[in-house]
C-alpha positions as CSV (number, residue, x, y, z in Angstrom):
1,M,-0.1,-0.2,-0.1
2,T,1.4,3.5,-0.9
3,D,1.1,6.7,1.5
4,I,-0.6,9.7,-0.6
5,I,1.6,12.2,0.3
6,R,-0.5,15.9,-0.6
7,R,1.9,18.9,-1.6
8,D,1.3,22.4,-1.2
9,P,2.7,24.1,-4.1
10,F,2.5,27.6,-2.5
11,Q,4.1,26.4,0.8
12,S,7.7,27.6,-0.5
13,L,6.2,31.1,-1.5
14,F,5.6,31.4,2.6
15,A,8.2,29.8,3.8
16,W,11.6,31.3,5.5
17,P,14.3,31.3,3.3
18,R,16.8,28.5,4.0
19,W,20.0,30.8,3.7
20,M,18.2,33.2,6.0
21,D,18.8,30.6,9.2
22,E,22.7,30.8,8.4
23,M,22.9,34.8,8.5
24,D,24.6,36.4,11.2
25,F,22.4,39.2,12.3
26,S,24.7,41.0,14.9
27,T,25.8,44.8,14.8
28,S,28.2,44.2,12.4
29,S,27.9,43.0,8.4
30,Q,31.6,41.7,8.4
31,R,32.4,38.0,8.4
32,G,34.8,37.2,11.4
33,L,33.7,40.2,13.2
34,R,31.1,40.2,16.3
35,I,29.8,43.2,18.4
36,H,27.9,42.9,21.2
37,E,27.5,44.6,24.8
38,T,27.0,44.0,28.1
39,D,25.3,46.3,30.6
40,K,28.8,47.7,31.2
41,D,30.6,47.1,28.1
42,L,31.0,47.3,24.7
43,I,32.7,43.8,23.3
44,A,34.2,43.3,19.7
45,E,35.5,40.1,18.9
46,A,37.6,39.2,15.6
47,V,38.9,36.0,14.0
48,V,42.7,36.6,13.6
49,A,43.3,32.5,13.5
50,G,47.1,31.8,12.7
51,I,48.8,35.0,14.2
52,P,50.4,35.8,17.4
53,A,49.7,38.5,19.7
54,D,52.4,40.8,19.0
55,K,51.2,40.8,15.4
56,V,47.5,42.2,16.0
57,D,46.9,45.7,15.9
58,V,44.0,47.6,17.3
59,N,43.2,51.3,17.2
60,I,40.2,53.4,18.1
61,E,39.7,56.9,16.7
62,D,36.9,58.9,16.4
63,G,34.6,55.9,17.8
64,V,36.2,53.9,14.7
65,L,37.8,50.6,15.9
66,T,40.1,49.3,13.4
67,I,41.7,45.5,14.1
68,K,44.8,44.5,11.4
69,A,46.6,41.3,12.0
70,E,49.1,40.0,9.2
71,S,51.8,37.3,9.6
72,R,53.9,36.5,7.0
73,E,56.0,33.4,7.0
74,M,58.6,31.8,4.7
75,E,59.0,28.1,4.8
76,K,61.9,26.3,3.5
77,T,61.1,22.8,1.8
78,K,62.5,20.2,-0.4
79,K,61.4,21.7,-3.7
80,G,62.1,25.4,-3.0
81,E,60.2,27.6,-0.7
82,R,57.1,28.0,0.2
83,K,55.6,31.7,1.2
84,T,52.5,31.5,3.7
85,S,50.5,34.4,4.9
86,Y,47.7,35.4,7.0
87,S,45.8,38.5,6.9
88,Y,42.7,40.3,8.5
89,Y,41.3,43.8,8.4
90,Y,38.0,44.6,10.8
91,T,36.4,47.9,11.3
92,A,33.4,49.2,12.8
93,A,32.0,52.2,14.3
94,L,30.9,52.4,17.6
95,S,29.5,54.9,19.9
96,G,29.1,55.7,23.6
97,G,32.6,54.2,24.7
98,Q,35.6,55.0,27.0
99,W,37.8,54.4,24.6
100,D,41.0,55.6,26.9
101,K,39.8,52.7,28.6
102,A,39.6,49.7,26.2
103,K,41.9,46.6,26.5
104,A,42.4,43.8,24.0
105,E,44.0,40.3,24.1
106,V,44.1,37.0,22.1
107,E,42.8,33.8,22.9
108,N,42.7,30.4,20.4
109,G,42.9,32.6,17.4
110,V,39.9,35.2,18.4
111,V,40.9,39.1,19.5
112,K,38.7,40.5,21.9
113,V,38.3,43.9,22.5
114,T,36.5,45.5,25.7
115,I,35.4,49.2,26.0
116,P,33.8,50.2,29.1
117,K,30.4,52.0,28.2
118,E,30.3,55.7,29.4
119,E,27.8,56.5,32.2
120,R,25.4,58.4,30.7
121,V,25.0,55.5,28.5
122,K,24.3,52.5,30.9
123,P,21.0,51.5,31.4
124,R,19.3,52.9,34.4
125,K,16.2,52.0,36.0
126,I,13.7,55.6,36.1
127,K,11.2,55.9,39.0
128,V,7.3,56.2,37.3
129,E,5.6,58.6,40.0
130,A,1.7,59.4,39.7
131,K,1.1,63.1,38.9
132,K,-0.7,64.8,41.8
133,K,-4.4,66.9,40.7
């Protein structure tokens, strides 16, 4: 006995496109860069795989974060020399940070930049009172 499966020809018109499931909806549009925030900090994490910490350059100027990382190596093989290079470049505009207190560290091929938020940007609870008549 064969089961009959009904097919709705219009189902694909209303379905969520499959490529949308794979999209990263973080604040950055650059692959390998993730920017998020906590109550106290702005945090940028960028992939810099294969590059040591001393070759990673992080700058913040006028609210624009720039992360550059580059490494070039020459390796001798039996057939000759082989050049290996890794290069990453990320940039993002951020606002509301205390730029002079920013810190960066590299761990497991990811540079993490932590920028404390300015006091005025931190969320605070506002007491709501009833208006007196």
